[in-house]
VEXVONU-125806 format. One line per field, with one value per residue (C-alpha): residue number from 1; x, y, z; residue in three letters. Coordinates in nm, 3 decimals. Layout:
VEXVONU-125806
resi = NUM ...
x = X ...
y = Y ...
z = Z ...
resn = ala ...
***
This chain:
VEXVONU-125806
resi = 1 2 3 4 5 6 7 8 9 10 11 12 13 14 15 16 17 18 19 20 21 22 23 24 25 26 27 28 29 30 31 32 33 34 35 36 37 38 39 40 41 42 43 44 45 46 47 48 49 50 51 52 53 54 55 56 57 58 59 60 61 62 63 64 65 66 67 68 69 70 71 72 73 74 75 76 77 78 79 80 81 82 83 84 85 86 87 88 89 90 91 92 93 94 95 96 97 98 99 100 101 102 103 104 105 106 107 108 109 110 111 112 113 114 115 116 117 118 119 120 121 122 123 124 125 126 127 128 129 130 131 132 133 134 135 136 137 138 139 140 141 142 143 144 145 146 147 148 149 150 151 152 153 154 155 156 157 158 159 160 161 162 163 164 165 166 167 168 169 170 171 172 173 174 175 176 177 178 179 180 181 182 183 184 185 186 187 188 189 190 191 192 193 194 195 196 197 198 199 200 201 202 203 204 205 206 207 208 209 210 211 212 213 214 215 216 217 218 219 220 221 222 223 224 225 226 227 228 229 230 231 232 233 234 235 236 237 238 239 240 241 242 243 244 245 246 247 248 249 250 251 252 253 254 255 256 257 258 259 260 261 262 263 264 265 266 267 268 269 270 271 272 273 274 275 276 277 278 279 280 281 282 283 284 285 286 287 288 289 290 291 292 293 294 295 296 297 298 299 300 301 302 303 304 305 306 307 308 309 310 311 312 313 314 315 316 317 318 319 320 321 322 323 324 325 326 327 328 329 330 331 332 333 334 335 336 337 338 339 340 341 342 343 344 345 346 347 348 349 350 351 352 353 354 355 356 357 358 359 360 361 362 363 364 365 366 367 368 369 370 371 372 373 374 375 376 377 378 379 380 381 382 383 384 385 386 387 388 389 390 391 392 393 394 395 396 397 398 399 400 401 402 403 404 405 406 407 408 409 410 411 412 413 414 415 416 417 418 419 420 421 422 423 424 425 426 427 428 429 430 431 432 433 434 435 436 437 438
x = -7.119 -7.425 -7.505 -7.585 -7.223 -7.058 -7.210 -7.063 -7.082 -6.828 -6.522 -6.225 -6.300 -6.675 -6.790 -7.059 -7.387 -7.337 -7.644 -7.607 -7.837 -7.584 -7.567 -7.226 -7.127 -7.222 -6.965 -6.709 -6.751 -6.725 -6.420 -6.236 -6.366 -6.255 -5.909 -5.584 -5.448 -5.747 -5.680 -5.318 -5.400 -5.470 -5.090 -5.006 -4.956 -5.206 -5.021 -4.937 -4.725 -4.839 -4.918 -4.989 -5.164 -5.410 -5.646 -5.564 -5.623 -5.429 -5.514 -5.777 -5.983 -5.932 -6.052 -6.358 -6.448 -6.388 -6.622 -6.901 -6.870 -6.863 -7.180 -7.354 -7.240 -7.350 -7.697 -7.729 -7.652 -7.889 -8.169 -8.097 -8.075 -8.419 -8.542 -8.398 -8.459 -8.737 -8.724 -8.678 -8.310 -8.284 -8.329 -7.992 -7.782 -7.950 -7.604 -7.376 -7.358 -7.227 -6.965 -6.852 -6.816 -6.618 -6.379 -6.336 -6.251 -5.985 -5.840 -5.522 -5.451 -5.137 -4.991 -4.651 -4.549 -4.508 -4.756 -4.658 -4.293 -4.286 -4.377 -4.119 -3.855 -3.914 -3.902 -3.609 -3.414 -3.453 -3.429 -3.137 -3.020 -2.854 -3.132 -3.032 -2.757 -3.020 -3.134 -3.091 -3.108 -3.496 -3.715 -3.822 -4.197 -4.128 -3.863 -4.113 -4.305 -4.003 -3.889 -4.246 -4.379 -4.756 -4.964 -5.278 -5.129 -5.022 -5.365 -5.478 -5.214 -5.283 -5.648 -5.605 -5.260 -5.262 -4.987 -4.833 -5.072 -5.378 -5.676 -5.701 -5.792 -5.657 -5.971 -6.178 -6.369 -6.624 -6.515 -6.746 -6.577 -6.224 -6.301 -6.436 -6.100 -5.918 -5.861 -5.581 -5.669 -5.352 -5.008 -4.716 -4.570 -4.875 -4.897 -4.698 -4.658 -4.917 -4.785 -5.004 -5.108 -5.302 -5.165 -4.826 -4.683 -4.754 -5.132 -5.192 -5.388 -5.608 -5.673 -5.785 -6.007 -6.197 -6.213 -6.355 -6.578 -6.743 -6.758 -6.540 -6.402 -6.028 -5.896 -5.549 -5.495 -5.150 -5.142 -5.409 -5.556 -5.928 -6.176 -6.277 -6.558 -6.828 -6.822 -6.458 -6.521 -6.737 -6.464 -6.212 -6.412 -6.478 -6.106 -6.038 -6.291 -6.168 -5.808 -5.813 -6.089 -5.978 -5.627 -5.711 -5.920 -5.628 -5.388 -5.625 -5.632 -5.262 -5.239 -5.044 -5.282 -5.486 -5.849 -5.977 -5.777 -5.926 -6.277 -6.230 -6.127 -6.416 -6.680 -6.548 -6.731 -7.056 -7.205 -7.377 -7.656 -7.696 -7.628 -7.795 -7.935 -7.595 -7.486 -7.827 -7.751 -7.397 -7.496 -7.740 -7.478 -7.212 -7.435 -7.441 -7.140 -6.819 -6.571 -6.345 -6.336 -6.709 -6.749 -6.486 -6.674 -6.994 -6.797 -6.631 -6.955 -7.119 -6.846 -6.837 -7.222 -7.203 -6.915 -7.119 -7.406 -7.164 -6.988 -7.304 -7.446 -7.116 -7.148 -7.534 -7.432 -7.166 -7.330 -7.337 -6.962 -6.892 -7.090 -6.926 -6.583 -6.484 -6.514 -6.181 -6.019 -6.209 -6.532 -6.385 -6.197 -6.539 -6.680 -6.865 -6.638 -6.708 -6.658 -6.367 -6.183 -6.262 -6.115 -5.827 -5.746 -5.767 -5.526 -5.265 -5.298 -5.239 -4.940 -4.770 -4.873 -4.973 -4.761 -4.433 -4.477 -4.164 -4.387 -4.482 -4.149 -3.966 -4.205 -4.117 -3.746 -3.779 -3.952 -3.696 -3.410 -3.615 -3.754 -3.448 -3.230 -3.480 -3.498 -3.105 -3.078 -3.341 -3.295 -2.911 -3.020 -3.259 -2.985 -2.718 -2.915 -2.607 -2.465 -2.545 -2.655 -2.895 -3.055 -3.119 -3.252 -3.473 -3.622 -3.782 -4.013 -4.349 -4.412 -4.705 -4.470 -4.221 -4.247 -4.109 -4.042 -3.675 -3.685 -3.535 -3.852 -4.039 -3.759 -3.785 -4.158 -4.122 -3.932 -4.188 -4.477 -4.316 -4.221 -4.535 -4.754 -4.561 -4.711 -4.508 -4.465 -4.345 -4.097 -3.942 -3.891 -3.760 -3.512 -3.416 -3.387 -3.145 -2.942 -2.920 -3.080 -3.293
y = 16.336 16.182 15.820 15.879 15.989 15.766 15.463 15.536 15.268 15.425 15.230 15.301 15.025 14.932 14.656 14.773 14.632 14.325 14.129 14.052 13.971 14.118 14.492 14.654 14.579 14.223 14.214 14.373 14.085 13.806 13.972 13.933 13.588 13.458 13.643 13.474 13.728 13.640 13.263 13.311 13.418 13.041 13.019 13.323 13.335 13.468 13.435 13.051 12.847 12.704 12.427 12.237 11.946 12.170 12.368 12.730 13.042 13.156 13.490 13.341 13.205 13.507 13.718 13.519 13.543 13.934 13.926 13.762 13.983 14.295 14.205 14.140 14.494 14.640 14.478 14.569 14.943 14.939 14.835 15.096 15.372 15.256 15.291 15.639 15.791 15.598 15.311 15.557 15.553 15.185 15.289 15.476 15.238 14.919 14.780 14.870 14.506 14.374 14.677 14.620 14.225 14.299 14.543 14.285 14.020 14.247 14.412 14.157 14.146 14.350 14.157 14.007 13.653 13.581 13.823 14.167 14.066 14.066 14.434 14.494 14.324 14.521 14.843 14.749 14.662 15.022 15.193 15.010 14.733 14.724 14.941 15.243 15.309 15.412 15.690 16.045 15.871 15.860 16.167 16.180 16.155 15.820 15.703 15.714 15.430 15.209 15.277 15.219 14.964 14.915 14.626 14.846 15.080 14.770 14.627 14.951 14.923 14.545 14.635 14.953 14.932 14.822 14.561 14.462 14.263 14.319 14.551 14.910 14.985 14.633 14.455 14.768 14.773 15.053 15.369 15.278 14.940 15.089 15.368 15.139 14.973 15.262 15.303 15.551 15.800 15.968 15.879 15.800 16.153 16.287 16.048 16.273 16.114 15.829 15.478 15.354 15.485 15.354 15.491 15.479 15.769 15.569 15.551 15.900 16.006 15.703 15.753 16.109 16.016 15.750 15.993 16.277 16.048 15.933 16.303 16.265 16.589 16.667 16.784 16.922 17.182 17.089 16.724 16.458 16.361 16.296 16.210 15.843 15.674 15.580 15.224 15.191 15.197 14.896 14.709 14.797 14.695 14.354 14.303 14.429 14.180 13.889 13.899 13.933 13.665 13.427 13.434 13.331 13.052 12.919 12.940 12.723 12.478 12.456 12.380 12.706 12.854 12.633 12.609 12.750 13.070 13.136 13.050 13.322 13.580 13.519 13.481 13.817 13.992 13.897 14.096 13.885 14.125 14.253 13.916 13.681 13.491 13.378 13.212 13.020 12.914 12.817 12.593 12.419 12.389 12.263 11.968 11.824 11.960 11.805 11.871 12.161 12.282 12.306 12.493 12.736 12.772 12.868 13.112 13.281 13.315 13.469 13.723 13.822 13.855 14.102 14.303 14.328 14.475 14.719 14.861 14.895 15.091 15.301 15.377 15.500 15.710 15.888 15.883 16.253 16.275 16.005 16.170 16.491 16.324 16.441 16.100 16.006 15.676 15.336 15.210 14.961 15.228 15.377 15.044 15.074 15.053 14.703 14.547 14.783 14.632 14.287 14.341 14.531 14.229 13.987 14.227 14.247 13.858 13.792 14.024 13.860 13.484 13.448 13.685 13.633 13.261 13.067 12.917 13.273 13.444 13.167 13.241 13.620 13.530 13.308 13.571 13.814 13.601 13.473 13.791 13.985 13.754 13.770 14.150 14.171 13.920 14.094 14.454 14.413 14.249 14.512 14.777 14.582 14.440 14.408 14.092 13.732 13.647 13.950 13.856 13.511 13.625 13.885 13.629 13.476 13.766 13.718 13.956 14.122 14.280 14.454 14.801 15.014 15.291 15.360 15.575 15.385 15.388 15.211 14.952 14.884 14.840 14.572 14.360 14.476 14.374 14.028 13.946 14.083 13.872 13.546 13.280 13.176 12.837 12.994 13.235 12.945 12.738 13.024 13.100 12.728 12.707 13.016 12.881 12.528 12.378 12.045
z = 7.593 7.436 7.350 6.988 6.938 7.180 7.000 6.670 6.429 6.192 6.093 5.867 5.608 5.553 5.341 5.109 5.004 5.246 5.337 5.691 5.991 6.232 6.332 6.317 6.694 6.655 6.376 6.585 6.827 6.563 6.416 6.741 6.817 6.468 6.453 6.486 6.724 6.961 6.910 7.009 7.359 7.448 7.468 7.657 8.029 8.273 8.597 8.622 8.408 8.085 7.987 8.317 8.486 8.650 8.443 8.522 8.337 8.015 7.848 7.623 7.910 8.110 7.825 7.785 8.139 8.150 7.858 8.053 8.360 8.135 7.950 8.295 8.418 8.087 8.129 8.489 8.408 8.118 8.355 8.593 8.347 8.229 8.575 8.608 8.273 8.136 7.873 7.595 7.685 7.590 7.215 7.263 7.468 7.298 7.195 7.494 7.631 7.296 7.251 7.623 7.554 7.243 7.427 7.691 7.452 7.304 7.622 7.624 7.261 7.286 7.590 7.492 7.585 7.965 8.084 8.240 8.265 7.891 7.900 8.160 7.974 7.658 7.850 8.052 7.716 7.597 7.953 8.107 7.849 7.508 7.353 7.574 7.309 7.093 7.298 7.128 6.775 6.817 6.893 7.256 7.189 7.019 7.268 7.543 7.364 7.397 7.745 7.875 7.640 7.700 7.623 7.607 7.345 7.162 7.165 6.988 6.732 6.663 6.595 6.402 6.225 5.859 5.850 5.513 5.295 5.529 5.475 5.581 5.940 6.095 6.212 6.106 6.426 6.510 6.666 6.957 7.026 6.993 7.225 7.474 7.496 7.565 7.945 7.928 7.665 7.596 7.421 7.612 7.541 7.740 8.024 8.246 8.608 8.498 8.454 8.178 7.835 7.565 7.238 7.065 6.862 6.540 6.606 6.756 6.420 6.439 6.823 6.741 6.468 6.689 6.984 6.793 6.603 6.924 7.047 7.337 7.459 7.437 7.787 7.660 7.384 7.320 7.386 7.245 7.588 7.607 7.863 7.871 7.692 7.956 7.860 7.919 8.288 8.261 8.052 8.328 8.614 8.463 8.423 8.787 8.919 8.714 8.752 9.140 9.217 8.945 9.015 9.374 9.265 9.034 9.342 9.524 9.233 9.211 9.591 9.638 9.887 10.125 10.044 10.402 10.343 9.990 10.143 10.422 10.192 9.957 10.235 10.365 10.094 10.259 10.528 10.794 10.826 10.460 10.302 10.539 10.256 10.138 10.466 10.444 10.100 10.168 10.436 10.205 9.927 10.153 10.282 9.932 9.770 9.938 9.619 9.717 9.358 9.316 9.647 9.532 9.228 9.424 9.630 9.336 9.140 9.454 9.482 9.122 9.121 9.420 9.273 8.943 9.138 9.319 9.024 8.838 9.131 9.127 8.747 8.809 9.115 8.919 8.579 8.543 8.631 8.375 8.109 8.166 8.152 8.505 8.680 8.820 8.888 8.821 8.936 9.154 9.340 9.440 9.587 9.930 10.221 10.321 9.972 9.909 10.224 10.127 9.771 9.920 10.153 9.855 9.651 9.942 9.995 9.624 9.620 9.921 9.851 9.484 9.259 9.451 9.449 9.314 9.007 8.927 8.955 8.763 8.462 8.475 8.508 8.200 8.013 8.099 7.954 7.635 7.540 7.640 7.407 7.112 7.132 7.114 6.830 6.605 6.668 6.589 6.278 6.197 6.247 6.056 5.775 5.544 5.724 5.608 5.957 5.987 5.657 5.746 6.085 5.944 5.676 5.996 6.063 5.865 5.567 5.745 6.019 5.773 5.673 5.373 5.638 5.688 6.014 6.340 6.528 6.258 6.202 6.580 6.561 6.320 6.582 6.866 6.667 6.569 6.942 7.111 6.873 6.978 7.215 7.510 7.359 7.017 7.195 7.387 7.089 6.876 7.152 7.153 6.782 6.762 7.048 6.890 7.198 7.137
resn = met asn trp lys ser leu leu ser ala asn arg asp ala arg ala gln asn val ala asp ile arg asn glu phe gln arg asp tyr asp arg ile ile phe ser asn ile phe arg arg leu gln asn lys thr gln val phe pro leu pro gly ser gln met val his asn arg leu thr his ser leu glu val ala ser val gly arg ser ile ala arg lys val ser lys gln leu ala glu arg phe gly asn glu ile leu asp asp ile tyr asp ile asp thr ile val thr thr ala cys leu ala his asp leu gly asn pro pro phe gly his ser gly glu glu thr ile ser ser tyr phe lys his gly glu gly lys ser leu glu gly leu ile pro glu tyr gln trp thr asp leu ile ser phe glu gly asn ala asn ala phe arg gln leu thr his gln phe arg gly arg arg glu gly gly leu ser leu thr tyr ala ser leu ala thr leu ile lys tyr pro tyr pro ser ser gly lys gly asp arg lys lys tyr asn val phe asn ser glu ile glu thr phe glu lys val met asn gly cys gly ile pro arg leu asp glu lys met pro val tyr ala arg his pro leu ser tyr met met glu ala ala asp asp ile cys tyr leu ile leu asp met glu asp ala his lys arg gly ile ile gln thr lys ser ile glu glu his phe ile ala phe met asn glu asp ala asp arg trp phe phe glu arg lys glu gln ile tyr lys thr val thr asp ala asn glu arg met ala phe leu arg ala thr val ile asn lys leu val asp cys val ser lys val phe ile asp his tyr asp glu ile met glu gly thr phe ser lys ser leu ile ser his leu pro glu tyr glu asn asn ala leu glu asn cys arg asn phe ser ile ser asn ile tyr lys his pro ser val val lys ile glu val thr gly phe asn ile ile gly asn leu leu ser glu phe ile his ala met leu his gln glu ser ala tyr ser lys lys leu leu ser leu ile pro glu gln phe met thr asp arg thr asp leu tyr ser lys ile gln val val leu asp tyr ile ser asn met thr asp leu tyr ala val gln leu tyr lys asp leu arg gly ile glu
***
């Protein structure tokens, strides 16, 4: 792969003769920032319940912070590539920080309400629930989209699909920004034993156009399976860093985990020999800063900075493999042993003490009930449109999500587009309205 192709500024719908001080990738960034779908993330759960008296992360603040970390990784990599290849390479990779930042902003746009439990609920509805009765009526290559509903694939759909009354190409982002968003470059029918994928059957043609437009090699003759865009590794690393570290900080703020325990996990990233400066700095900070939240912010920032340095070095060390499309797994999975152990301890601690906490489990159970009921109501109405109740119910779906296609898969996608775009609060209110609950 080469950077001139990888940073393709082509897009499906290009404005003509526009006097604009922004370049194509800066326009991508602004299109995400000013979009309704991005704004709705403020009322979508990250981990902890919304709203609350404590200011914890929602999907919007999470995405903004991931974007900040992604930008730092991209700039660090740019500097190191210039040191390795000479400053001439900067002309080719000048915009990678903007592209990575844009992909980071967009990485959670496809998540349904109530976090990952929303994805599980949709999948379970078709795999084990009422929707299972439709198996056999939908082709297998489309059925796999439904029984393993994937927020990553839905994000690509939300950004590229032409919804009714909207312009061609969705937000019409550049191929470079779209390819950077793709962590799992294959459709559900081509994922094999892998859990995640990035493309619904309905977007395969667009996906192939984007990947071919960026000069990314295809790895399978029969299935549209591609190598990853090099910048997608940076976007993924930024997300990996943020969700683990910041979820722990939120747990501290909510009083779920004792401050001392979180401090110990964060300090464990620092080696007493290699990071002696940190312990001297910490001692100075703690003399004047007594507020627990402020101390935690200092530790969190220090850990993130160290991990940014680490993953940037991993990218450089494996640069040739990444550019050849043979690099395996994520940048985080190739961390040095010391940092990897510290991060793994954080992950195991979070699984046991945060993600299984009653406040988190209650949100997940709520999501199962609300989304499950909404799916049942609207899919039944979509399949039995002749009844008076169905007509009234379907009239609630915004026009943009409707379709002229008559196949069963497309009809179901209307409902999934509608529900996955809901905020947590909207889903709860609609559920109450349909149940007659004040």
